[in-house]
C-alpha positions in Angstrom: -218.5 12.7 -26.6 -218.9 9.6 -28.8 -218.5 9.5 -32.5 -221.6 8.2 -34.3 -222.6 7.8 -37.9 -225.7 9.7 -39.1 -227.5 6.4 -39.3 -226.9 5.8 -35.6 -227.6 9.4 -34.6 -231.1 9.3 -36.3 -232.3 6.5 -34.1 -234.7 7.7 -31.3 -232.5 5.9 -28.8 -229.7 8.4 -29.5 -231.7 11.3 -28.0 -229.9 13.0 -25.0 -226.4 11.9 -26.1 -223.5 14.2 -26.7 -222.0 13.2 -30.0 -219.5 13.9 -32.8 -220.8 13.6 -36.4 -218.7 13.9 -39.5 -220.0 14.2 -43.1 -220.8 16.4 -46.0 -223.3 19.3 -46.1 -226.3 18.7 -48.3 -228.0 22.1 -47.7 -227.8 25.2 -45.5 -230.5 27.7 -44.7 -230.3 30.7 -42.4 -233.0 31.8 -40.1 -233.9 35.4 -39.3 -233.6 34.5 -35.7 -229.8 34.4 -35.9 -229.1 30.7 -36.4 -228.8 28.2 -39.3 -230.0 24.8 -40.3 -227.7 22.3 -41.9 -228.6 19.0 -43.5 -225.7 16.6 -42.9 -225.1 13.2 -44.6 -222.2 10.8 -44.2 -223.2 8.0 -46.6 -224.2 5.6 -43.8 -227.9 5.9 -44.7 -230.2 7.6 -47.2 -231.6 10.2 -44.9 -229.8 13.4 -43.6 -229.7 14.6 -40.0 -230.7 18.2 -39.3 -228.1 20.3 -37.4 -229.2 23.5 -35.6 -226.3 26.0 -35.5 -226.6 28.8 -33.0 -225.4 32.2 -34.1 -223.3 32.4 -30.9 -220.7 29.9 -32.2 -217.3 31.7 -32.6 -217.0 30.8 -36.3 -220.7 31.3 -37.2 -220.2 34.4 -39.4 -216.7 33.6 -40.7 -217.4 30.0 -41.7 -220.8 28.5 -40.9 -222.7 31.0 -43.1 -220.3 30.3 -45.9 -221.0 26.6 -46.0 -222.4 25.2 -49.2 -223.4 21.9 -50.7 -220.4 19.5 -50.6 -218.4 21.1 -47.8 -217.1 18.6 -45.2 -217.5 19.3 -41.5 -217.4 17.9 -38.0 -220.3 18.6 -35.7 -220.2 18.3 -31.9 -223.5 18.7 -30.1 -226.5 17.2 -28.3 -229.0 15.0 -30.0 -232.5 16.0 -29.1 -236.1 15.2 -30.2 -237.2 17.4 -33.1 -240.4 19.4 -33.0 -240.5 19.3 -36.8 -242.5 16.7 -38.8 -239.7 15.8 -41.3 -237.4 14.2 -38.7 -237.5 12.5 -35.4 -234.3 13.9 -34.0 -231.9 16.8 -34.6 -228.5 18.0 -33.4 -228.0 21.2 -31.4 -224.4 22.1 -32.4 -222.0 23.3 -29.8 -219.0 23.3 -32.1 -218.4 22.9 -35.8 -215.1 22.3 -37.6 -214.8 22.8 -41.3 -212.6 20.2 -43.0 -213.0 21.1 -46.7 -214.7 23.6 -48.8 -216.6 23.1 -52.1 -216.9 26.1 -54.4 -220.5 26.5 -55.5 -219.2 27.9 -58.8 -217.4 24.7 -59.7 -218.8 21.9 -57.6 -220.9 19.8 -60.0 -223.6 18.5 -57.6 -225.3 21.8 -56.7 -228.6 20.8 -58.3 -230.7 18.2 -56.6 -231.4 16.2 -59.7 -229.0 15.1 -62.4 -229.4 12.6 -65.2 -227.7 9.3 -64.8 -225.8 9.9 -68.0 -224.3 13.0 -66.6 -223.4 11.3 -63.3 -221.4 8.6 -65.2 -219.1 11.4 -66.4 -218.3 12.2 -62.8 -218.0 8.8 -61.3 -215.8 10.2 -58.5 -218.6 12.4 -57.2 -221.8 10.4 -58.0 -221.5 8.3 -54.8 -222.6 11.5 -53.0 -226.0 11.4 -54.7 -229.0 9.8 -53.1 -229.5 7.4 -56.0 -226.0 6.1 -56.2 -225.5 6.0 -52.4 -228.7 3.9 -52.1 -227.4 1.6 -54.9 -224.1 1.0 -53.2 -225.7 0.2 -49.8 -228.0 -2.3 -51.5 -225.0 -3.7 -53.4 -223.1 -4.1 -50.1 -226.0 -5.9 -48.5 -226.3 -8.3 -51.5 -222.5 -9.1 -51.3 -222.8 -9.6 -47.5 -225.8 -11.9 -48.0 -224.0 -13.9 -50.7 -221.2 -14.8 -48.3 -223.5 -15.4 -45.3 -225.7 -17.8 -47.3 -222.9 -19.9 -48.7 -221.0 -20.0 -45.5 -224.1 -21.2 -43.6 -224.7 -23.8 -46.4 -221.3 -25.2 -45.8 -219.5 -23.9 -48.9 -215.9 -22.9 -48.9 -214.9 -19.6 -50.4 -212.3 -20.2 -53.2 -210.3 -17.5 -55.0 -210.0 -18.5 -58.6 -207.5 -16.8 -61.0 -208.2 -13.6 -62.9 -205.6 -14.4 -65.5 -206.3 -17.7 -67.3 -205.2 -19.6 -70.4 -208.6 -21.3 -70.8 -211.9 -20.0 -72.2 -214.8 -21.3 -70.1 -217.6 -20.2 -72.4 -215.8 -21.0 -75.7 -217.0 -17.8 -77.2 -213.6 -16.2 -77.8 -214.7 -12.7 -76.5 -211.8 -12.4 -74.1 -209.3 -9.7 -73.1 -205.7 -10.7 -73.9 -203.1 -10.2 -71.2 -199.6 -9.7 -72.6 -196.3 -8.0 -72.0 -195.4 -8.3 -75.7 -195.1 -5.1 -77.9 -197.5 -5.5 -80.8 -195.5 -3.0 -82.8 -192.2 -4.9 -82.5 -190.5 -5.9 -85.7 -190.2 -8.8 -86.2 -193.5 -9.7 -84.5 -193.0 -11.3 -81.1 -193.8 -15.0 -80.6 -196.4 -16.2 -78.1 -193.8 -18.4 -76.3 -191.8 -15.2 -75.6 -194.7 -13.7 -73.6 -194.7 -13.5 -69.8 -196.5 -16.8 -69.2 -195.0 -18.5 -72.3 -198.5 -18.9 -73.9 -201.5 -16.6 -74.7 -203.4 -15.6 -71.5 -206.6 -13.7 -70.9 -208.8 -12.1 -68.3 -211.2 -14.7 -67.0 -214.8 -14.8 -68.2 -215.7 -17.2 -65.4 -214.2 -19.0 -62.4 -216.3 -22.0 -63.0 -213.8 -24.5 -64.4 -211.3 -23.7 -61.6 -214.1 -24.0 -59.0 -214.9 -27.5 -60.3 -211.3 -28.5 -59.4 -212.0 -27.7 -55.8 -215.5 -29.0 -55.8 -214.0 -32.3 -56.9 -211.9 -32.4 -53.8 -213.5 -30.3 -51.1 -217.2 -30.9 -51.9 -218.9 -27.5 -51.9 -217.2 -24.3 -52.9 -218.0 -20.9 -54.3 -216.0 -18.2 -56.0 -217.0 -14.5 -56.0 -214.9 -12.1 -58.0 -214.4 -9.9 -61.1 -215.0 -11.4 -64.6 -214.5 -9.9 -68.0 -216.1 -10.1 -71.4 -214.7 -8.4 -74.5 -218.0 -8.1 -76.3 -218.6 -4.9 -78.2 -222.0 -4.4 -76.6 -223.5 -1.1 -75.5 -226.8 -2.3 -74.1 -228.2 -1.4 -70.7 -227.5 -5.0 -69.5 -223.9 -5.5 -70.4 -220.5 -4.6 -68.9 -217.0 -5.5 -69.9 -216.1 -5.9 -66.2 -218.5 -7.3 -63.7 -218.7 -9.5 -60.6 -219.9 -13.1 -60.5 -220.7 -15.5 -57.7 -220.3 -19.1 -58.8 -221.1 -22.0 -56.5 -220.0 -25.5 -57.4 -221.0 -28.6 -55.5 -220.0 -32.3 -55.8 -222.7 -34.9 -55.8 -225.3 -32.3 -56.8 -227.7 -33.2 -59.6 -229.8 -30.6 -61.5 -232.7 -30.8 -59.0 -230.4 -30.0 -56.1 -228.8 -27.2 -58.1 -232.3 -25.7 -58.7 -233.2 -26.0 -55.1 -229.9 -24.2 -54.1 -230.5 -21.4 -56.6 -234.1 -20.7 -55.3 -233.0 -20.7 -51.7 -230.1 -18.4 -52.6 -232.1 -15.8 -54.4 -234.8 -15.7 -51.8 -232.2 -15.2 -49.1 -230.7 -12.2 -50.9 -234.1 -10.6 -51.5 -235.2 -11.1 -47.9 -232.0 -9.6 -46.5 -232.3 -6.5 -48.7 -235.9 -5.9 -47.7 -235.0 -6.2 -44.0 -231.7 -4.3 -44.0 -232.2 -1.7 -46.7 -235.8 -0.7 -46.1 -235.2 3.1 -46.4 -233.2 2.7 -49.6 -235.8 0.4 -51.1 -238.6 2.9 -50.3 -236.5 5.4 -52.2 -236.3 3.2 -55.3 -240.0 2.5 -55.1 -240.7 6.3 -55.0 -238.2 7.6 -57.5 -237.0 4.7 -59.8 -239.3 1.7 -60.1 -242.8 1.8 -58.4 -242.8 -2.0 -58.2 -239.3 -2.3 -56.6 -240.6 -3.6 -53.2 -243.7 -5.5 -54.3 -241.8 -7.4 -57.0 -239.3 -8.7 -54.4 -242.1 -9.6 -52.0 -243.9 -11.5 -54.8 -240.7 -13.5 -55.6 -240.3 -14.4 -51.9 -243.9 -15.6 -51.6 -244.0 -17.8 -54.7 -242.5 -21.2 -55.4 -240.5 -21.1 -58.6 -242.1 -22.9 -61.6 -239.9 -25.5 -63.2 -240.4 -26.6 -66.8 -238.3 -27.7 -69.7 -237.1 -25.5 -72.6 -239.2 -27.6 -74.9 -242.4 -26.9 -72.8 -241.5 -23.2 -72.8 -241.2 -23.1 -76.6 -244.6 -24.8 -76.9 -246.2 -22.2 -74.5 -244.6 -19.3 -76.4 -245.6 -20.7 -79.8 -249.3 -21.0 -78.7 -249.3 -17.6 -76.9 -250.6 -15.6 -79.8 -248.0 -12.9 -79.0 -246.2 -11.0 -81.8 -242.7 -11.4 -80.5 -239.8 -9.4 -82.1 -237.6 -12.5 -82.2 -239.1 -15.8 -83.6 -239.9 -18.7 -81.4 -238.4 -21.8 -82.7 -237.0 -25.0 -81.0 -233.2 -24.7 -81.2 -233.0 -21.0 -80.8 -232.0 -19.3 -77.5 -234.8 -17.4 -75.7 -234.7 -13.6 -75.7 -235.6 -11.3 -72.8 -239.1 -10.8 -74.3 -239.8 -14.5 -74.2 -238.5 -14.9 -70.7 -240.6 -12.0 -69.4 -243.7 -13.3 -71.1 -243.3 -16.6 -69.2 -242.7 -14.9 -65.8 -245.0 -11.8 -66.1 -247.9 -12.9 -68.3 -248.2 -16.7 -68.4 -247.1 -17.9 -65.0 -247.0 -14.7 -62.9 -244.2 -16.4 -61.0 -240.4 -16.9 -61.2 -239.5 -19.7 -63.6 -236.6 -22.2 -63.9 -236.1 -23.5 -67.4 -234.2 -26.7 -67.9 -232.9 -29.0 -70.6 -231.9 -26.7 -73.4 -230.7 -27.8 -76.9 -227.1 -29.0 -76.8 -226.3 -26.8 -79.8 -226.8 -23.6 -77.9 -225.0 -24.5 -74.7 -221.3 -24.8 -73.7 -219.4 -28.1 -73.8 -219.3 -28.7 -70.0 -223.1 -29.2 -69.6 -224.2 -32.8 -69.1 -225.8 -34.4 -72.1 -229.3 -35.9 -71.6 -230.2 -39.4 -72.7 -232.1 -38.0 -75.7 -228.7 -36.6 -76.9 -230.5 -33.5 -78.1 -230.6 -31.6 -74.8 -228.3 -30.8 -71.9 -229.0 -30.5 -68.2 -228.9 -26.7 -68.2 -231.0 -24.4 -66.1 -231.8 -20.7 -66.3 -233.6 -18.9 -63.5 -236.0 -16.2 -64.9 -237.5 -13.4 -62.8 -240.1 -10.8 -63.7 -238.8 -7.5 -65.1 -235.4 -8.8 -66.1 -235.7 -12.4 -67.4 -232.6 -14.6 -66.9 -230.7 -13.8 -63.7 -229.0 -17.2 -63.0 -227.5 -19.6 -65.5 -226.2 -23.0 -64.5 -226.1 -26.7 -65.2 -225.2 -30.2 -64.1 -221.7 -30.7 -65.4 -220.7 -33.5 -67.8 -218.7 -35.9 -65.6 -218.3 -38.7 -68.3 -214.9 -38.5 -69.9 -215.9 -39.9 -73.3 -219.0 -37.7 -73.6 -217.1 -34.6 -72.5 -214.3 -35.2 -75.0 -216.9 -35.6 -77.8 -218.6 -32.3 -76.8 -215.3 -30.5 -76.8 -214.4 -31.8 -80.2 -217.9 -30.7 -81.5 -217.1 -27.1 -80.4 -213.6 -27.0 -81.8 -211.7 -26.9 -78.5 -208.1 -28.1 -78.2 -207.9 -31.0 -75.7 -204.4 -30.1 -74.7 -205.6 -26.7 -73.4 -208.0 -28.5 -71.0 -205.9 -31.5 -70.0 -206.3 -30.7 -66.3 -210.1 -30.4 -66.7 -210.2 -33.8 -68.3 -208.1 -35.3 -65.5 -211.0 -34.5 -63.1 -213.0 -37.1 -65.1 -210.2 -39.6 -65.2 -209.6 -39.7 -61.5 -212.5 -40.1 -59.2 -215.1 -38.4 -61.3 -218.4 -37.4 -59.6 -221.7 -35.9 -60.6 -221.5 -32.2 -59.8 -223.4 -29.0 -60.6 -223.2 -25.2 -60.3 -224.4 -21.9 -61.5 -223.5 -18.2 -61.9 -225.1 -15.0 -60.7 -223.9 -11.7 -62.0 -223.9 -9.3 -59.0 -224.7 -6.2 -61.1 -227.6 -8.0 -62.8 -229.0 -8.9 -59.4 -228.6 -5.3 -58.0 -230.2 -3.9 -61.2 -233.2 -6.2 -60.7 -233.5 -5.4 -57.0 -233.3 -1.6 -57.3 -235.1 -1.2 -60.6 -232.3 0.8 -62.1 -232.6 1.0 -65.8 -228.9 0.8 -66.8 -226.4 -1.7 -65.4 -223.7 1.0 -65.6 -225.4 2.7 -62.6 -225.1 -0.3 -60.2 -221.3 -0.6 -60.4 -218.8 1.9 -58.9 -216.8 2.4 -62.1 -218.4 1.0 -65.3 -216.2 -0.5 -67.9 -217.9 -0.5 -71.3 -216.7 -0.3 -75.0 -214.8 3.0 -75.4 -215.1 3.9 -71.7 -212.6 3.2 -69.0 -212.6 6.4 -66.9 -210.9 6.5 -63.5 
């Protein structure tokens, strides 16, 4: 006998094979004819496989008929074509071994439908639900696609530090990492800390990625990042994953081309590799889940400046909640109007006001705007943010002073401009934001295994 996953066993080519399957019981029903039907799932795919259990099995009365939702078993048997309409194949069991029981009185997943809010309280069990299993398979495919895309594009995978002494965004919303006792008397000094200076969990690997782009050409980092913002929205997490490519000799146009190719590759891979899961999302979560992805794949992304976008929004006649004014950052309602109502296409906005963007973005000749870019998609608004980086030492120094940054904290970053500086560009994509867009899930806490949010750090 060969050991197969449920996904492999459900293929028509598996008919006639003697197999071993392992997984968790979803349902059991007994027939008056002296046999039982089990629905088995092992997480390899959305669908279950039906197992026919003859009453002649030695443990039929003592164990099989006691099985309930959540029990784990091993099935040995023959895969055969199913006469039923709901499945193409089924397994005729010749032996069943029970690994673990799940009491129906205490097992929390007895019902078929649970609220996402409830499932967040049992993050250790929610991967067994259809919704969360489908999310995780899509998330896996997105992560796989990210690596495949950048490897094929000639980018090197770089591991940037999680603990850092610099603030990439300059916003100050960072988690402090320390071994000092805050209750000590007298109060401890920063130089007595483990690293001899204040250190934090990183908000971005971009600055460190620039180091390697300025020596290896094209690199990307893909790892966890942290923001200590006290935000409880459906779009924010305190811990999330970011992919950040950085490329030497890339200008803003090349950066935009890369971002469009990158997004389309991810969406294409998901539609091809996760068709069953995407059909689930289209049926139960977001009716436009599949059609939205197909639409993005078919369209060329519109490219226009922030100033042009402000003009379009101001003339739209729409009653926006947030005012439209040059110099203000755009809100999700503005971004969605551009993609869903005005253009009916994905949009890349460029050249934002210097006053609302970080110090590292290259200043344009008008000295009012920087070479920033935001990629906007229907349903979610911004999904990628990036820029051409400021490679001129004098301009970079001026921008850092404007934003109140200490030069000595970024001496190594400034050195990149002193020794062989080059034009370079990059962007960041939040993995969870991408998975949320693809699946249509309403809350970002439901697309990450263990959500970290203000007041919540379970498991």
